[in-house]
N, C-alpha and C positions, 0 to 999 in steps of 0.2 A: 458268425464264427465258422472258419473252414478248417478242414483237416490238415492244411499246410501250416496252420498257426503253431509257432514254436512253443507257446505256453501250453496249448492243448496236447501237443506231442509229448511234452514233459509230463503232464498230468497222466496221460495214458500209459506212458512208460512206468511211472510210479504205480499206477493201478495194476499193471501186469505183475509187477514185483509183489504188491500187496496180495494179489490173488494167489500167487505161489506160496507165500508165507501162510496165509489163512488156510489154504487147502492142505498144507503140510502138517498143520496142527492136529492133535488127536481129536476125534469126532466129538468128544465130550466137552471140549472147550467152548466158551462163549464165542459167538461169531460177530465181529465188528461190522458195522454198517459200511457199505461201499461208498456212501456219500462223500464227496470232496468239496461240497459247497460251490459247485460250478454248474448250476441247475438251468438247463435250457433243453427242451425237447427237440429232437430232429424230426422234421416232418417226413423225411424219406425212409427212416428206419423205425421211428417210434421210440428211440432210445434217448436217454439223457446224454448230452454232450460230455458231461464230467464223469459220471459213474457208470454209464453204459447200461443202465437198467431201464426197463419199460415202465410205463405208468402203473401197470398192475403190480409189478415187482416192488416198486417204491411204496405203493399204497398198502400192500400186504406184508411188507417186510417184518413188522413186529409180531405178526401172527403166524409166521411160517414155521417157527421152531428151527432148531439148529440144522436139521437135515435139509429142510427147504432153503434155508439161508445159504448153506454150503452149495446147494444146487444153483442158486443165483450167482454165487461167486464163480462156479465152473462155467456158467453161461457167459459171464462177463469176460472171463479169460478167453473163451472161444471168440467172442465178439472183438476182442482186441488182438486176435491173431496169435494167441499163445495158449494152445490147448493144454489143459491140465486134467488128468484123469481123476477118478473118484478117490484115489489114494493120495493125490497131491503130486504125483510124478508127472514130469513134463515130457 
């Protein structure tokens, strides 16, 4: 799979939008998993092609708590080239 793949570009655009929505929610809200069921690790970055998480972020997701999960979403946003600050503002 390469980054010019139109399906992957669509998935990543949707993931950027999801990140903005998730990070704009009040911090007490449950945080949805970033998984998009397009699971393949990139050897050059160590991130999943679909959700853009690292293996550690994937493995630890359920034990992170909402603060940690929101931090992962912020990292995903940055990895996708759409920085979102801690308050959800772009």
